[in-house]
C-alpha positions in Angstrom: 0.0 0.0 0.0 1.3 3.5 -1.2 1.6 6.1 1.9 -0.8 9.1 1.9 0.7 12.4 1.3 -0.1 15.6 3.1 -3.3 16.4 0.5 -4.4 12.9 0.9 -4.4 13.1 4.7 -6.0 16.8 4.7 -9.0 15.2 2.6 -9.4 12.3 4.8 -9.5 14.4 8.0 -12.0 16.7 6.2 -14.3 13.6 5.3 -13.6 12.4 8.8 -15.5 15.2 10.6 -18.3 15.2 7.7 -18.3 12.1 5.6 -21.4 13.6 3.7 -19.3 16.2 2.3 -19.3 16.9 -1.4 -15.8 17.0 -3.3 -16.6 20.7 -3.7 -17.3 21.6 -0.3 -13.9 19.6 0.7 -12.2 21.3 -2.1 -13.4 24.8 -0.9 -12.3 24.2 2.8 -8.9 23.1 1.8 -8.3 25.6 -0.9 -7.8 22.5 -3.4 -9.3 22.3 -6.8 -12.6 20.2 -7.1 -11.1 18.4 -9.9 -8.0 17.5 -7.8 -10.0 16.2 -4.7 -12.6 14.3 -6.4 -9.9 12.4 -8.5 -8.4 11.7 -4.9 -11.3 10.9 -3.3 -11.9 8.3 -6.2 -8.4 6.8 -5.9 -8.7 6.7 -1.8 -12.0 5.0 -2.3 -10.5 2.2 -4.7 -7.1 1.7 -3.2 -7.0 2.7 0.5 -10.4 3.1 2.3 -12.1 -0.1 3.7 -15.8 -1.2 2.7 -18.7 -0.4 3.9 -19.2 -3.8 6.2 -16.3 -2.2 8.3 -18.6 0.4 9.1 -21.9 -1.8 10.4 -22.0 -2.6 13.9 -22.7 -6.2 14.4 -24.9 -5.4 17.2 -27.2 -3.6 14.9 -27.8 -7.1 13.1 -28.7 -8.6 16.4 -25.3 -10.0 17.4 -24.7 -8.2 20.7 -22.1 -10.7 22.0 -18.4 -9.8 21.1 -15.5 -12.2 21.8 -11.9 -12.5 21.1 -10.7 -16.0 20.5 -7.0 -16.8 20.4 -6.2 -19.9 18.5 -3.1 -22.1 18.8 -2.5 -23.9 15.5 -0.3 -25.9 13.6 1.3 -23.5 11.4 1.6 -26.0 8.4 -2.1 -25.9 8.3 -2.1 -21.5 8.5 -3.5 -20.8 5.0 -6.0 -23.7 5.1 -7.1 -22.5 8.7 -7.4 -19.0 7.1 -9.5 -20.3 4.7 -12.1 -22.0 7.0 -11.9 -18.8 9.2 -13.5 -16.8 6.2 -16.3 -19.3 5.6 -17.8 -18.6 9.4 -20.2 -15.8 9.3 -19.7 -14.9 12.8 -16.0 -14.3 12.2 -15.7 -10.5 11.9 -11.9 -10.5 11.4 -8.6 -12.7 12.0 -5.0 -11.6 12.5 -1.8 -13.6 12.5 0.1 -12.9 15.9 3.5 -13.3 17.6 3.8 -14.4 20.9 1.8 -17.3 22.5 -1.2 -17.4 20.3 -1.3 -18.0 16.4 -4.6 -16.3 15.4 -6.6 -13.5 17.0 -10.2 -14.1 15.8 -12.9 -11.5 16.5 -16.5 -13.3 16.7 -20.0 -11.9 17.0 -22.8 -14.0 18.4 -26.4 -13.5 19.2 -25.9 -15.1 22.6 -23.6 -17.3 24.7 -25.1 -20.6 23.1 -24.2 -19.2 19.5 -20.6 -18.4 20.7 -20.3 -22.0 21.9 -21.4 -23.2 18.8 -19.0 -20.9 16.9 -16.0 -21.7 19.5 -16.6 -25.3 18.9 -16.7 -25.1 14.7 -13.2 -23.2 15.3 -12.0 -26.2 17.5 -13.0 -28.4 14.7 -10.7 -26.9 12.0 -8.0 -29.2 11.1 -4.7 -27.8 12.4 -6.3 -25.8 15.5 -5.2 -27.1 18.7 -6.6 -25.0 21.3 -8.9 -22.0 21.5 -9.2 -19.5 24.5 -12.0 -17.3 24.4 -12.3 -13.8 26.2 -15.9 -11.9 26.3 -15.7 -8.2 25.7 -17.4 -6.5 28.5 -17.3 -3.2 26.8 -15.5 -1.4 23.9 -13.4 1.5 25.8 -11.9 3.0 22.8 -13.7 2.4 19.7 -11.8 1.7 16.1 -10.3 5.0 15.1 -8.0 6.7 12.9 -8.8 10.4 13.0 -6.5 11.2 16.0 -3.8 9.1 14.4 -4.3 11.1 10.9 -4.1 14.2 12.9 -1.1 13.3 14.6 0.5 12.5 11.3 0.0 15.8 9.9 1.5 17.4 12.8 4.5 15.4 12.8 4.9 15.6 9.1 
C-alpha cells in the first residue's frame, strides 16, 4: 500500500469530520481544486478506504455478544485455517500474531449458546490445537484513525 501524502491526509481528515461532504465542499475548505479532490477521493475509495461493511456494527444485526478468540495452531495448516475462518459468518476478522497464540479471531454472536457453537466450529478446523476465548465487556476505545491522522499531519 502506498503512503498517503499531505493532501490525501488533509482530504481524509476533512471527510472524517463530515463524511457526506461533497468534493466541492472539501475543495473549498482545503483551498484545492474540485477536480483534484474528486480524483483523490475516487483513488482513496478504490485503493485505501475499507469497504462499507467495516462500518456496520454487528450489534445492529442482533449480534450483541463480542468475543476475542486466541487460536493456537499447527503452522503448517495456517493457509487452510484462514480459508476456513473466512467461511464462518460470525468471524468478523482474524489476525496472525506473535507471542503465545497464533491467530486472534474477533467473533460476533447473538448469545452464549451461539458463541459456544462457533467456538466448537473453530476447534474442529484441522490444525487448530486450542482456542481461548475472552468476552468483550465494553468497548472502551472504538476503532478510530482520525486522531492518528491528525498526529501524522502535525508530525510531517
